[in-house]
ZAPA-621728 format. One record per atom (N, C-alpha, C): residue in three letters; x, y, z. Coordinates in steps of 0.02 Angstrom, whole numbers, plus 50000, padded with zeros to 5 digits. Layout:
N
ALAXYZ
...
***
This chain:
412
MET503134900948426
MET503744898048459
MET503194889448506
ALA503544885948525
ALA503364880548546
ALA502944881848611
MET502514879448643
MET502374876848708
MET502594871148738
GLN502554871748811
GLN502894867148853
GLN502344866048884
ARG502274858148883
ARG501594855848914
ARG502034849448998
ARG501694852949046
ARG501964848849119
ARG501484843249143
LYS501454837449136
LYS500854834449166
LYS501174828749215
PHE500744831549244
PHE500954830349324
PHE500154823749362
LEU499894821649308
LEU499454817349335
LEU499094812749269
LYS498974806049261
LYS498904802549206
LYS497984801949237
VAL497474800249182
VAL496964797349211
VAL496774791449200
THR497244787349268
THR497004781049265
THR496524779349353
GLY496584772749355
GLY496454771449432
GLY495644773449433
THR495344777749471
THR494724782149508
THR494494783749452
ALA495044787949411
ALA494644793449367
ALA494484788549314
ALA494634784049277
ALA494534779149230
ALA493834773849244
GLY493914774749314
GLY493234770349327
GLY492514775649338
ALA492734781149347
ALA492124787649354
ALA491814785749276
TYR492464786249239
TYR492024787149163
TYR491594780349153
ALA491954774949167
ALA491454769149165
ALA491024767749206
LEU490804771349252
LEU490154769349298
LEU489684776349258
GLY489954781149204
GLY489504786349182
GLY489304790849255
PHE489874792149270
PHE489754798049334
PHE489584804049284
PRO489124806849304
PRO489084814449284
PRO489534820049255
SER489494822949234
SER490244824049179
SER490624829749229
ILE490244833449289
ILE490424836349307
ILE491014834049366
LEU490594828249389
LEU491194824349436
LEU491874823049399
ARG491704819649344
ARG492274816049298
ARG492764822449283
ALA492604829949279
ALA492994834149270
ALA493344835849325
GLN493214833949395
GLN493544834949456
GLN493844830749478
SER493994824949441
SER494354820749435
SER495074821849391
GLU494924825449351
GLU495544825549307
GLU495904832449344
PRO496524832349306
PRO496924838549327
PRO496694846849301
ILE496854852049368
ILE496544858049336
ILE497214860349296
ARG496834863949247
ARG497394864249189
ARG497644872649181
LEU498284874049204
LEU498554881349202
LEU499014883449151
GLY498914889349136
GLY499414890449087
GLY499634895249089
LEU500204897349074
LEU500554904349082
LEU500964905149033
LEU500834911849021
LEU500714915348932
LEU501454921748967
THR501844920848949
THR502704926048964
THR503224925648911
ILE503554928748934
ILE504204930348851
ILE504674927048875
LYS504894921948831
LYS505574920748830
LYS506044922348795
THR505944925548739
THR506324928948693
THR506404937648686
GLY506864939548656
GLY506744947148678
GLY506944951248704
ALA506704958448698
ALA506994963348744
ALA506914962148832
LEU506204957648840
LEU505994957848913
LEU506084950448906
ALA506334947148883
ALA506474939848891
ALA506664938848972
SER506964941548994
SER507434939749076
SER506914938649110
GLY506304945849107
GLY505924944049169
GLY505324939649145
GLY505354937849094
GLY504914930249056
GLY505164925649084
ILE505714926349072
ILE505884918149112
ILE505794916949186
ASP505964923349220
ASP506034923349306
ASP505204922649339
MET504664923649282
MET504024922849287
MET503934914849286
GLU504294912549249
GLU504204903249240
GLU504344903149311
ARG505024902849316
ARG505124900449383
ARG505134901849442
GLY504594906749446
GLY504154908949525
GLY503824905749517
LEU503284904549463
LEU502844899749461
LEU502944892049481
THR503404890349430
THR503544880849459
THR503734883449528
ILE504004886649571
ILE504394886649631
ILE503754884849682
PHE503124887549667
PHE502354887449689
PHE502264882049690
LEU502254878649651
LEU501704872149608
LEU502014866949641
LYS502924867849650
LYS503314863649666
LYS503094862149739
GLU503204868749785
GLU502874867349845
GLU502354864449886
LYS501814865649827
LYS501084862049847
LYS501064855349803
ASN501774852149781
ASN501604845049743
ASN501124845549688
TYR501124851749654
TYR500844853049585
TYR500094848949608
THR499794851649671
THR499024848849686
THR498824854449728
LEU498334856949719
LEU497894863349729
LEU497074860449738
GLY496764864749810
GLY496014859449808
GLY496114854949806
GLY496454850449822
GLY496474841549807
GLY496364840149770
ARG496544844349702
ARG496774840449613
ARG497544843049598
LYS497694838049567
LYS498274841649527
LYS498454845349471
VAL498794849249457
VAL498894854749432
VAL499234852049361
GLU499304853449311
GLU499414854049255
GLU499374860149215
LEU500164859849205
LEU500414868249185
LEU501004868649121
THR500414872549070
THR500734872849000
THR501084881148975
VAL501454880948989
VAL502054888448959
VAL502174890048890
ALA501774895748880
ALA501654898748823
ALA502234903348801
ASP502774904948762
ASP503174910848743
ASP502794914648696
SER502674921348699
SER502414928048672
SER502784930548608
GLY503354930348654
GLY503874932848611
GLY503934940048616
GLY503444942948664
GLY503264951348663
GLY503114953648610
VAL502664948948568
VAL502314952648505
VAL501624950748517
PRO501254959648500
PRO500624960148526
PRO500184952148492
ALA500174952648434
ALA499754947248380
ALA500024938648401
GLN500544939948434
GLN500784931348454
GLN500524930248514
ALA500544935148560
ALA500164934848616
ALA499524933148623
ARG499334937648583
ARG498574934848569
ARG498344926248531
THR498894926148482
THR498664919148462
THR498884914848508
LYS499394915848549
LYS499834910448624
LYS499114908648652
MET498704913848693
MET498374915948741
MET497614910448686
GLN497464910948636
GLN496974907748604
GLN497154899748589
GLU497934896848581
GLU497994888948595
GLU497884887248648
LEU498144892548715
LEU498174890348780
LEU497394887048799
VAL496894892948773
VAL496204890748785
VAL495624887448751
GLU495924886148696
GLU495474881948632
GLU496064874248627
ARG496564875048640
ARG497024866248613
ARG497124865648686
GLU497344868848722
GLU497754867848796
GLU497074866448843
LYS496634868248816
LYS495914867748879
LYS495954871048942
VAL496544876548956
VAL496684878249031
VAL496014881849050
GLN496134881849130
GLN495564883849161
GLN495764890649186
ALA496304894549197
ALA496664900549192
ALA497374900849181
VAL497394907549167
VAL498084909049152
VAL498304916049167
VAL498954911249190
VAL499484916649235
VAL499924921549169
GLY499944927449168
GLY500204930649128
GLY499584935249092
PRO499734937649038
PRO500304941449014
PRO500864945849063
LEU501524945449012
LEU502034951149034
LEU501714958349037
ALA501894960248973
ALA501864966948945
ALA501274967648934
ALA501024976148949
ALA500384979948958
ALA500254977948864
PHE500694980548817
PHE500364979748760
PHE500054972848741
GLU500274965148757
GLU499864961748753
GLU499254960948771
ALA499174962248840
ALA498554959448882
ALA498194965948834
LEU498274972048808
LEU497774976248769
LEU497534973548705
ALA497944969048694
ALA497854964248619
ALA497414959148614
MET497414955548664
MET496944951148684
MET496354950248722
ASP496144958048746
ASP495664958948796
ASP494994958348770
ASP494754958348702
ASP494194956748681
ASP494244949048670
TYR494694943548653
TYR494644938348663
TYR494534935748730
ILE494924937748768
ILE494764936948855
ILE494014937148865
ARG493684939748855
ARG493054943448869
ARG492574938848846
THR492794935448789
THR492494928548745
THR492554923748766
ALA493184921748770
ALA493214916748796
ALA493134914848886
GLN493014918948910
GLN492954921148981
GLN493174915349036
VAL493924915549010
VAL494344912949066
VAL494924916749089
PRO494764917549164
PRO495124921749217
PRO495804921249178
VAL496154927949213
VAL496804929049178
VAL497194934949236
LEU497674931349253
LEU497884934349313
LEU498684936049271
PRO498744942949277
PRO499294945349231
PRO499754949449267
VAL500474948649242
VAL500904953949256
VAL500914959649221
ALA500704959149177
ALA500624965849153
ALA500044972649178
GLY500424978049175
GLY500124984049212
GLY499534987349182
ALA499274986249115
ALA498774988649076
ALA498384993349104
GLU498114997649127
GLU497815002449163
GLU497045000449150
ASP496935000349101
ASP496275000549064
ASP495724994749078
MET496134990849086
MET495934982449100
MET495664980349163
THR495794985949208
THR495384986249275
THR495224991449298
GLN495034997649254
GLN494735003449254
GLN494305004249212
ARG494395009949158
ARG493875012149109
ARG493465006049067
LYS493825002149069
LYS493604998649022
LYS493574990249042
ALA493494989549124
ALA493724981549154
ALA493684977749129
ASN493984973149130
ASN494054967249090
ASN493524961949154
PRO493144960149148
PRO492634955949203
PRO493134948549225
TRP493544947549177
TRP494034941849184
TRP494704943949214
PHE494784948549232
PHE495394951649253
PHE495574950249318
VAL495974948149353
VAL496184948149424
VAL497074949549434
ARG497194953949453
ARG497954959249448
ARG498034958249528
ALA498554953749521
ALA498804953649613
ALA499464958649584
THR499804961049562
THR500144963949561
THR500204969649557
SER500004973749511
SER500124981549497
SER500004985949418
THR499414990549439
THR499324994949376
THR500134998049353
SER500044999149278
SER500935001749271
SER500855008449316
ALA500495012149341
ALA500515019149380
ALA500595015849469
GLN500325010849463
GLN500235010049550
GLN500605011649588
CYS501385009749582
CYS501995011549610
CYS502235016249588
ALA502155020149554
ALA502345028549524
ALA501995032149571
TYR501385031249587
TYR501085036549641
TYR501425038949709
PRO501585033649732
PRO501955033549802
PRO502505035449792
MET503075034949752
MET503945037049727
MET503765044849719
ALA503075048449666
ALA502965055349658
ALA502825058449724
ASP502435055749763
ASP502165058249837
ASP502985057949880
TYR503425052849865
TYR503955052049922
TYR504605058049901
CYS504565058949814
CYS504705063949804
CYS504715070549811
SER504055073249826
SER503925078349832
SER503805080149899
LYS503565077149945
LYS503665076350015
LYS504125075850060
THR504585071250045
THR505055068050075
THR505815068350049
LEU506025071749992
LEU506505072649945
LEU506335079849938
ASN505895083249946
ASN505765090549931
ASN506015094549857
TRP505715088249818
TRP506195090549743
TRP505465093849727
LYS505565098149668
LYS505235103749652
LYS505255102549574
ARG505655100649541
ARG505615099849446
ARG506025094349468
MET505635090149397
MET505955084649395
MET505815083249311
ALA506415077549302
ALA506265075549216
ALA506095067749210
VAL505935066449183
VAL505445057949179
VAL505635054549091
ILE505875050149085
ILE506125047349042
ILE505705037849058
ALA505645034249006
ALA505365028449002
ALA505375025348948
ASP505335017948926
ASP505125017348867
ASP504575016948820
ASP504545017748765
ASP503905020648727
ASP503575015348713
PHE503055013548764
PHE502645009248766
PHE502135010448789
ALA501585004248788
ALA500965008548848
ALA501165007748912
TYR501565001948935
TYR501815001349002
TYR502015008049024
GLY502655010948991
GLY503145019248991
GLY502695023048994
HIS502125023848955
HIS501725028048955
HIS501465029249022
GLU501115024849034
GLU500485026149081
GLU500745027549152
MET501505023549150
MET501725023749242
MET502125032149224
LEU502415033449162
LEU502435042849163
LEU501775047049197
GLY501295046549161
GLY500735047849171
GLY500445049849232
GLY500555044349275
GLY500365043749323
GLY500845045749386
PHE501375046149370
PHE501805049949415
PHE501695056949408
GLN501705058049348
GLN501695066049328
GLN501115069349360
GLN500435064849364
GLN499835067749401
GLN500105067949474
VAL500235064649485
VAL500395064049590
VAL500985070249604
PHE501405069649552
PHE501965074749592
PHE501805082549570
GLU501505085149522
GLU501235091749499
GLU500565092649570
ASP500175086849562
ASP499715091549621
ASP499945090749679
ALA500655087749684
ALA501015089349755
ALA501325095349773
GLY501185098449719
GLY501625106949679
GLY502335105449647
GLY502385100149632
GLY502955100249579
GLY502805099349509
THR503465103549466
THR503085100749409
THR503845096049361
VAL503475092549314
VAL503855089649273
VAL503955093449214
ALA504855094249206
ALA504965097849158
ALA505045097349107
GLN504985089649087
GLN505265085649021
GLN505165081349035
LYS504935077248984
LYS504745070748977
LYS504875067048907
LEU505135062448908
LEU505735058848863
LEU505455051748858
PHE505535049648796
PHE505505041148784
PHE505785039748737
SER506145032248751
SER506435030948704
SER506265022748668
PRO506405020948624
PRO506155014648603
PRO506385008648641
LEU505945004248657
LEU506124999048690
LEU506714994948660
ASN506944993048623
ASN507454989448604
ASN508024995948583
ALA508105002848627
ALA508685005948611
ALA509395005948596
PRO509515004148553
PRO510415001248559
PRO511095005448598
ASP510815014048627
ASP511155016548643
ASP510595022948675
TYR510675026548730
TYR510285031248758
TYR510905037048763
GLY511395037648743
GLY511835043048747
GLY511435048648714
SER510975050548678
SER510745055148620
SER509975058048696
TYR509785052548721
TYR509175054648781
TYR509585057748844
ILE510175053748858
ILE510515057448908
ILE510655065948893
ALA511035066448838
ALA511235072948812
ALA510775075548839
GLN509935076248811
GLN509195080748816
GLN509135083348885
ILE509335078848941
ILE509105077649004
ILE509235084849018
LYS508675089949037
LYS508815097649064
LYS509355098049127
PRO509975100949139
PRO510115102149197
PRO509845104749251
ASP509575108349269
ASP509105111849310
ASP508565108749346
VAL508725101049347
VAL508135097649391
VAL508355097249430
ASP507835092749482
ASP508195091549575
ASP508365083449537
GLY507845081249523
GLY508085073049500
GLY507625071849447
ILE507885065249421
ILE507655060849364
ILE507155053849388
PHE506885052349357
PHE506005048649353
PHE506195042649301
LEU506505036249314
LEU506485031049270
LEU505795026549271
GLY505705026249194
GLY505205020649202
GLY505295014749149
PHE505865011049146
PHE506155008049110
PHE505915000249120
ALA505714997949081
ALA505674990049108
ALA506324985449053
GLY506294976349085
GLY506634972449070
GLY507354976549107
ALA507924974849041
ALA508674976649069
ALA508694984149050
ASN508164987849049
ASN508214995948996
ASN508715002349053
GLY508324996849130
GLY508585003549185
GLY509325002049201
PHE509544995449196
PHE510334994449196
PHE510804997849143
ARG510444994949090
ARG510765000649024
ARG510865007849030
PHE510235011349045
PHE510285018249064
PHE510755021249119
LEU510455017049184
LEU511005020349224
LEU511675018549208
LYS511995014849184
LYS512615011649158
LYS513125016849125
GLN512685019349057
GLN512775028249025
GLN512795030549082
PHE512155033749105
PHE512315039349163
PHE512845040849188
ASN513125034749205
ASN513675033449262
ASN514515032549237
GLU514385032249169
GLU514945032249129
GLU514985040849099
TYR514375043149087
TYR514595050249069
TYR514795055049143
GLY514765051649205
GLY515085057649238
GLY514545059949269
LEU513765058549234
LEU513275064049264
LEU513005063649356
LYS512705067749411
LYS512665065549459
LYS511895068549466
THR511615070249430
THR510845072149448
THR510485065149476
PRO510255067049532
PRO509735059449569
PRO509385056149529
ILE509275049849544
ILE508995045249494
ILE508695043749534
VAL507625040549515
VAL507445035949559
VAL506975032949510
GLY506775027649531
GLY506595023649473
GLY505995019349493
GLY505405018249443
GLY504875013049454
GLY505035007849480
MET504215002649468
MET504344996349485
MET504924990249456
THR505174993249393
THR505524989749354
THR506334991749335
ALA506274997549335
ALA507064999449338
ALA507524996949377
PHE507544995749448
PHE507914994249488
PHE507724986249520
ASP507304983149474
ASP507144975549491
ASP507834974249498
GLU507784967349569
GLU508274965049569
GLU508844959049536
VAL508484956949458
VAL508754956349430
VAL509224961549382
ALA508944967549381
ALA509314973949347
ALA509934975749407
VAL509674976249451
VAL510264976749514
VAL510864975149512
ARG510744965349532
ARG511284962249527
ARG511894964849465
ASN511624967249420
ASN512154966549370
ASN512504975549370
MET512244978449429
MET512564986549440
MET513134986049458
GLY513594991249480
GLY514134992249495
GLY513854996249562
ASP514434999749587
ASP514355002749667
ASP514015008749660
TYR514065012649595
TYR513565017949569
TYR512795019449599
ALA512575012349587
ALA511705009449594
ALA511645013449666
ILE512195011049708
ILE512065013049792
ILE511875019849795
GLY511235015949846
GLY510785024549863
GLY510195025849826
LYS510225023149756
LYS509705023249717
LYS509025023749747
LEU508405027149744
LEU507945022949756
LEU507355020649719
SER506775018149726
SER506295014449681
SER505685012649714
SER505245011749691
SER504655008349719
SER504345003749691
CYS504064998949728
CYS503664993649695
CYS503444989449752
TRP502964984349728
TRP502434982349775
TRP503034975749803
TYR503564974549782
TYR504084969749817
TYR504674970549818
THR505074969849853
THR505834968449877
THR505844961149906
ALA506514958449886
ALA506684953149895
ALA506944951449975
GLN506804958350013
GLN507154961350053
GLN506594958750130
LEU505954961650109
LEU505294959050142
LEU505434954750186
ASP505304955350246
ASP505514950350306
ASP504764949050334
ASN504704943550283
ASN504184938950317
ASN504054931950293
PRO503924925950333
PRO503974920550320
PRO503884916350281
ILE503354919350231
ILE503284916950167
ILE503704919650110
ASN504134924650108
ASN504504929250064
ASN505184924550089
LYS505414925750154
LYS505954922350162
LYS506074915850140
ARG505514911550142
ARG505574904250119
ARG505714904650032
PHE505224908750013
PHE505244910049955
PHE506064909449916
VAL506254916049956
VAL506844918749912
VAL507284913249924
ALA507444910049988
ALA508054905349993
ALA507884900349927
THR507484897949931
THR506934892149877
THR507424897349807
TYR507304900449782
TYR507384904849731
TYR508324907549722
VAL508704906749786
VAL509404909949774
VAL509594901249762
LYS509374897549790
LYS509824893049784
LYS509644887749728
GLU509214890449700
GLU509044886149613
GLU509264892249545
ASN509354898249581
ASN509554902049535
ASN510204906549524
GLY510484906649607
GLY510874910549630
GLY510984918349621
TYR510314919649628
TYR510234928349637
TYR509524930649660
ASP509444935049688
ASP508804936649728
ASP508214935249670
PRO507514935449700
PRO507144933649635
PRO506794944149635
GLY506564944149590
GLY506334951749561
GLY505584950549542
GLN505234956249538
GLN504584956749533
GLN504054952649478
TYR504634949049432
TYR504294945849390
TYR504384937249416
ALA504894936749458
ALA504784928449470
ALA504464928449551
SER504344933849590
SER503764935149641
SER503004935649617
GLY503094939749585
GLY502374940549531
GLY501944933749527
THR502364930149491
THR501964922249471
THR501654918649541
TYR502044917549594
TYR502484915749641
TYR501754918949701
LEU501654925049676
LEU501044928149726
LEU500474927049684
TYR500394925549626
TYR499814922649591
TYR499714914549596
GLY500264912149607
GLY499984903649649
GLY499564905749703
GLU499774908149762
GLU499584909749817
GLU498924910849800
VAL498664917849742
VAL498074918349741
VAL497454911149709
LEU497804908649673
LEU497384903849650
LEU497514898649690
ALA497814896149739
ALA497924892849789
ALA497224892949840
ALA497134900449860
ALA496524901849891
ALA496034902949863
ALA495994903749806
ALA495334904049769
ALA495094895449769
ILE495464892549749
ILE495264883149739
ILE495224882549793
GLY495514883149837
GLY495594879449904
GLY494724880549923
ALA494464887949915
ALA493754890849957
ALA493224886149885
LEU493424884149858
LEU492944880049798
LEU493084874449814
LYS493464871049868
LYS493674865249871
LYS493844861949795
GLY494204863849747
GLY494254860549705
GLY493964861349639
LYS493254864149650
LYS492674863649593
LYS492754870749569
ILE493184872849503
ILE493364879049479
ILE492874877649404
GLU492684872349374
GLU492224872249319
GLU491714875049310
ASP491414878849370
ASP490914883949352
ASP491464890649362
LYS491384893749314
LYS491854898249272
LYS491734905349308
GLN490984906749332
GLN490724913049382
GLN491264911749436
ALA491104906049466
ALA490894905149540
ALA491874906649546
PHE492134902649498
PHE492824903949500
PHE493034910849499
ILE492944914149452
ILE493264922549434
ILE493114925249520
LYS492284924849549
LYS492124927049590
LYS492514926349667
ALA492844918949670
ALA493334918949721
ALA493824918549720
LEU494084920149644
LEU494794924649643
LEU494874932349662
ARG494204934149645
ARG494354942749672
ARG494074944449747
ALA493754938549783
ALA493464937849843
ALA494204936749890
VAL494764935049856
VAL495324934549908
VAL495534938449942
ARG495714938050012
ARG496054941150070
ARG496694936150073
VAL497044937350051
VAL497764934450097
VAL498194937450109
ASP498814935350183
ASP499204937450159
ASP499834931750131
THR500244936750093
THR500714933150038
THR501384938050053
LEU501804931550011
LEU502534936150022
LEU502684943650003
ARG501854947149983
ARG502034953649957
ARG501844957150041
GLY501414954050079
GLY501164955950138
GLY500554956650127
PRO500044958050148
PRO499234957550145
PRO498874961350085
ILE498474957950052
ILE498374959549993
ILE497524957849977
GLU496874961349943
GLU496354960049923
GLU496334965049881
PHE495594964649837
PHE495544965549769
PHE495034972249780
ASP494834976549738
ASP494394979449729
ASP493854979049690
GLU493344982849683
GLU492694980649644
GLU492934978449570
TYR493634980949517
TYR493614980849458
TYR494224975149451
GLY494424971849521
GLY494804965049500
GLY495344965549517
ASN495824972849530
ASN496364976049541
ASN496594976749611
VAL497224973849622
VAL497404972449700
VAL497434980149752
VAL497274980549795
VAL497704985349858
VAL498064981049909
GLY498574984049919
GLY499004984049938
GLY499684986349966
ASN500264984649983
ASN500704988549996
ASN501094991249939
ILE501364996049943
ILE501894998849889
ILE502705000649932
TYR503194999549910
TYR503835000149967
TYR504425005249936
ILE504425009849945
ILE505055012649939
ILE505695009849940
ARG506045008049899
ARG506555003549925
ARG507275008449900
LYS507775006849950
LYS508555010849923
LYS508945005049894
VAL509385005349868
VAL509984999949854
VAL510555000849888
GLU510744995949937
GLU511244995149983
GLU511684990949956
LYS512234989249989
LYS512754985849990
LYS512674980150047
LYS512464972750029
LYS512344966950098
LYS512554959650092
ASP513154958650118
ASP513574952250116
ASP513684952050051
GLY514104957950026
GLY514554958649973
GLY513914959649890
LYS513314959349918
LYS512834962349843
LYS512494966049855
LEU512304968949805
LEU511644973549794
LEU511024971549803
VAL510844976449849
VAL509914971849856
VAL509534979849892
ASN508974979549872
ASN508274984049887
ASN508174983649954
GLU508454986149994
GLU508224988250063
GLU507414992950063
ASN506904989550122
ASN506304995650127
ASN506614999350162
ILE506425005150130
ILE506515010550178
ILE505765014950209
HIS505425013750169
HIS504625014750210
HIS504065012450169
THR503645011450187
THR502965007250178
THR502485011250155
TYR502065011650109
TYR501405016050090
TYR501055009850088
PRO500675009550149
PRO499845002150164
PRO499265005350113
LYS499104998850071
LYS498634998550051
LYS498235003750017
VAL498805005249952
VAL498925008249890
VAL498335005149842
SER498015009349820
SER497375006449778
SER497695011449712
GLN497365008049648
GLN497405010549579
GLN497315016749579
PHE496905017749598
PHE496725025149597
PHE497065029949654
TRP497565028849690
TRP497965033649734
TRP497235035149789
THR497475040749803
THR496975043349853
THR496485047949816
TYR496295046549757
TYR495855049049705
TYR495105046349700
ASN494675050349720
ASN494035047249694
ASN493905042049644
PRO493695036549637
PRO493725032849593
PRO493175034849538
THR492615038749564
THR492235041249485
THR492535044749451
GLU492945052049479
GLU493285056349466
GLU493825053149440
PHE494255051449459
PHE494715047749427
PHE494745043249344
LEU494005041349362
LEU494015037749288
LEU493575040449217
LYS493345048549260
LYS493065051349193
LYS493705056049166
HIS494245055849164
HIS494825056949119
HIS495005051349089
PRO495585053749023
PRO495905048348989
PRO496355044049038
VAL496535037749014
VAL496935034449043
VAL497785037749034
TRP497895037249062
TRP498655040649067
TRP498985035449014
SER499355041248966
SER499685041348898
SER500225046648896
ARG500565044548820
ARG500905048848804
ARG500845058148814
ASP500305058048795
ASP500125065548796
ASP499715067748852
TYR499335061648901
TYR498895064448963
TYR499445060949019
PRO499435065749077
PRO499165072349069
PRO499445078549032
PRO499445084449007
PRO499675086948949
PRO500515090948993
MET500915091748970
MET501435095948990
MET501365101049013
LYS501425105149063
LYS501355112549079
LYS501815115049069
SER501875123849066
SER502395127549054
SER502955127549103
THR503435125549070
THR504055122349112
THR504765129749112
***
């Protein structure tokens, strides 16, 4: 997959003069553009979210006239294709060939895990949409700064809400059979069971499942509700088939199952469905309202977490680069500034824990019809949600990462 480079500054005039006068290399570097990479997925099952990632970041950079900390920004976009080996290769090309100084992305947890060791060696700040838990936990990568969510971070409040507000006692859960789905369901199960509930059934389907009929047929009839941990368009595809079968078991979703991009393709059967996410296009704050207006004007539909995620990273980068007055050549100072960011964003106020992961609001959202279209209205806010939920971090990190088999299923 070819990379796309967008150049917004040519080294002329003052910059050329700096070279001629033999200015120190650090000063010459600071007269050049900041080189930013975007590693996303533009082909395959997760392409819809990956394309939105590019759109969101581009909107932010346009708002800033491609200038951060007084320096022009040059963006290079690489398509990983959603293939771990290719994602690692594209990351390496961004760093070694394009000389980028920070990378937004990747999208998928399995991609982040595949390039973990390379990121440590390259020592380049990475701002991922990927939820891969251990990148900011047991094997914390010092070059990771995650402002969106771990795989399970949004699932914790949904599990709490199902137990304490909906009063559900028994649930079935189903997700895509890859790292993101495993981790999301593991975290959901732990919190739901700690609140007194029982996860009676756990199912995993292939990321590219052609049909969900066989999985729908397996769902136990004696559950109070079903939690969906799907990514991309899979939540839409599952719910559409579930509705066609005429089933009535209540369904709730994680942060991607009812993403705005999926909801806009759903019918009225989605009305009333609940999900949890760090974002909804309906958030009523000036930053988000401006972003949504621009996004809808350019694309014709509301932004979801993929587009808002990269816009969010633009906000984080702008705050850190501004604090450094554009002087990002010192990698250690740059990563320190990124992790020190505390700023009001389109998702609300955020800060980072000592592992480089965000602490911020998580929203319980309800699908409603508004002005003739389906939207995610915020009905409850969980403030300052940590990647460790309400657990003690030291104790939390003693257990294995959430997985297909952890926590283990109890007797049902």
